[in-house]
C-alpha positions as CSV (number, residue, x, y, z in Angstrom):
1,X,128.3,90.4,113.5
2,X,126.3,87.2,113.7
3,X,122.7,86.1,113.7
4,X,120.6,83.1,112.7
5,X,117.9,82.1,110.2
6,X,114.5,82.3,111.7
7,X,112.5,81.3,108.6
8,X,113.3,80.2,105.0
9,X,110.5,81.1,102.6
10,X,109.8,80.3,99.0
11,X,107.2,80.9,96.3
12,X,106.9,80.2,92.6
13,X,105.9,83.8,91.8
14,X,107.5,87.2,92.6
15,X,105.8,89.8,94.7
16,X,103.7,87.3,96.7
17,X,103.9,86.2,100.3
18,X,106.2,83.2,100.6
19,X,105.6,79.8,102.2
20,X,108.0,78.8,105.1
21,X,110.0,75.6,104.5
22,X,112.5,73.9,106.9
23,X,115.3,73.4,104.4
24,X,116.4,74.5,100.9
25,X,119.1,73.9,98.3
26,X,121.0,77.0,97.1
27,X,122.7,76.9,93.8
28,X,125.9,78.9,93.1
29,X,125.2,81.9,90.9
30,X,121.4,81.2,90.9
31,X,119.7,81.3,94.3
32,X,117.2,79.0,96.1
33,X,116.1,76.1,93.9
34,X,112.5,76.5,92.9
35,X,112.1,80.1,94.1
36,X,110.9,82.9,91.9
37,X,113.8,85.2,92.9
38,X,116.4,82.7,91.7
39,X,118.0,83.6,88.4
40,X,121.4,83.3,86.7
41,X,120.7,86.6,85.0
42,X,120.4,89.1,87.9
43,X,121.9,90.2,91.2
44,X,118.9,89.8,93.5
45,X,119.1,86.0,93.8
46,X,118.1,85.8,97.5
47,X,116.3,88.4,99.6
48,X,116.8,88.8,103.4
49,X,114.7,90.7,105.9
50,X,115.3,90.9,109.7
51,X,112.7,89.7,112.1
52,X,113.4,93.0,113.9
53,X,111.9,94.8,110.8
54,X,108.9,92.6,110.8
55,X,108.3,93.3,114.5
56,X,108.1,97.0,113.6
57,X,105.1,96.2,111.4
58,X,103.6,94.0,114.1
59,X,104.0,96.9,116.5
60,X,101.8,99.0,114.1
61,X,99.1,96.4,114.5
62,X,99.7,94.4,111.3
63,X,99.1,90.7,111.4
64,X,102.3,89.7,109.5
65,X,105.2,87.3,110.1
66,X,108.2,85.7,108.3
67,X,107.6,85.3,104.6
68,X,104.8,87.9,104.4
69,X,107.1,90.5,102.8
70,X,108.3,88.0,100.2
71,X,111.7,87.6,101.8
72,X,113.5,84.3,101.2
73,X,115.4,84.4,104.5
74,X,114.2,85.9,107.7
75,X,117.1,86.6,110.1
76,X,117.4,87.6,113.7
77,X,120.4,89.1,115.5
78,X,122.3,90.5,112.5
79,X,122.0,94.2,111.4
80,X,121.2,93.6,107.7
81,X,120.8,97.3,107.0
82,X,124.3,97.9,108.4
83,X,125.9,95.6,105.7
84,X,127.2,97.7,102.8
85,X,126.9,96.5,99.2
86,X,129.9,94.2,98.5
87,X,129.9,92.6,102.0
88,X,130.4,88.9,101.9
89,X,128.2,86.7,104.1
90,X,128.4,83.1,105.4
91,X,124.9,81.6,105.6
92,X,124.7,78.2,107.2
93,X,127.6,75.8,106.9
94,X,128.5,76.2,103.3
95,X,126.6,79.1,101.5
96,X,128.6,82.2,100.8
97,X,126.8,85.3,99.4
98,X,127.6,88.9,98.6
99,X,125.3,91.8,99.4
100,X,124.3,93.1,96.0
101,X,121.5,95.6,96.9
102,X,120.0,97.3,99.9
103,X,116.3,97.9,99.7
104,X,114.5,98.3,96.4
105,X,112.4,100.8,94.6
106,X,108.7,99.9,94.3
107,X,106.9,101.7,91.5
108,X,103.5,100.7,92.6
109,X,101.8,99.1,95.6
110,X,102.6,95.4,95.3
111,X,100.5,92.5,96.4
112,X,102.4,92.5,99.7
113,X,101.5,96.1,100.4
114,X,97.9,95.5,99.5
115,X,97.7,92.4,101.8
116,X,99.7,93.8,104.7
117,X,99.0,97.5,104.5
118,X,102.7,98.4,104.3
119,X,105.9,96.8,103.1
120,X,109.2,97.1,104.9
121,X,111.1,95.2,102.2
122,X,111.8,98.3,100.0
123,X,113.3,100.1,103.0
124,X,115.0,97.4,105.1
125,X,115.4,94.3,103.0
126,X,118.7,93.3,101.4
127,X,119.5,91.2,98.4
128,X,122.5,88.9,97.8
129,X,124.0,87.0,94.9
130,X,125.2,83.5,95.7
131,X,129.0,82.9,95.4
132,X,128.9,79.3,96.8
133,X,125.8,77.1,97.1
134,X,124.8,74.5,99.6
135,X,121.9,73.6,101.9
136,X,120.2,75.9,104.4
137,X,118.1,75.1,107.4
138,X,116.1,77.1,109.9
139,X,118.4,77.8,112.8
140,X,121.6,78.0,110.7
141,X,124.0,80.9,111.5
142,X,124.2,84.1,109.4
143,X,127.3,86.2,109.7
144,X,129.2,88.9,107.8
145,X,132.7,87.9,106.7
């Protein structure tokens, strides 16, 4: 099962739309350098959401795109929801990650929900912890190992 990175998105605060960038540095056991999700202390170091999930929201008439659901990596062509917790992934040429959580519980309507009118991240996003760092670029492959 393989896909590719459509967008890499970062922000300095959690729960906000993220800004697309072309390249990032990923640190082992931490996440994307400079991103609010990155932390040595928890398992949700990088978030991923499929472009296919974003298109579902676009089909409902929402004006949303990559990064609008606060995902770090927007993918295409890989069934993220089909990857069970514990699945190892190769992202780009050198980054290795492990699926640590599928979806998330939202206790209240976050800024993303308020801005977009819905949020697919709690239902269809996944989170990974970084086993091996490296650099990532838009267009890099994403595959389950």
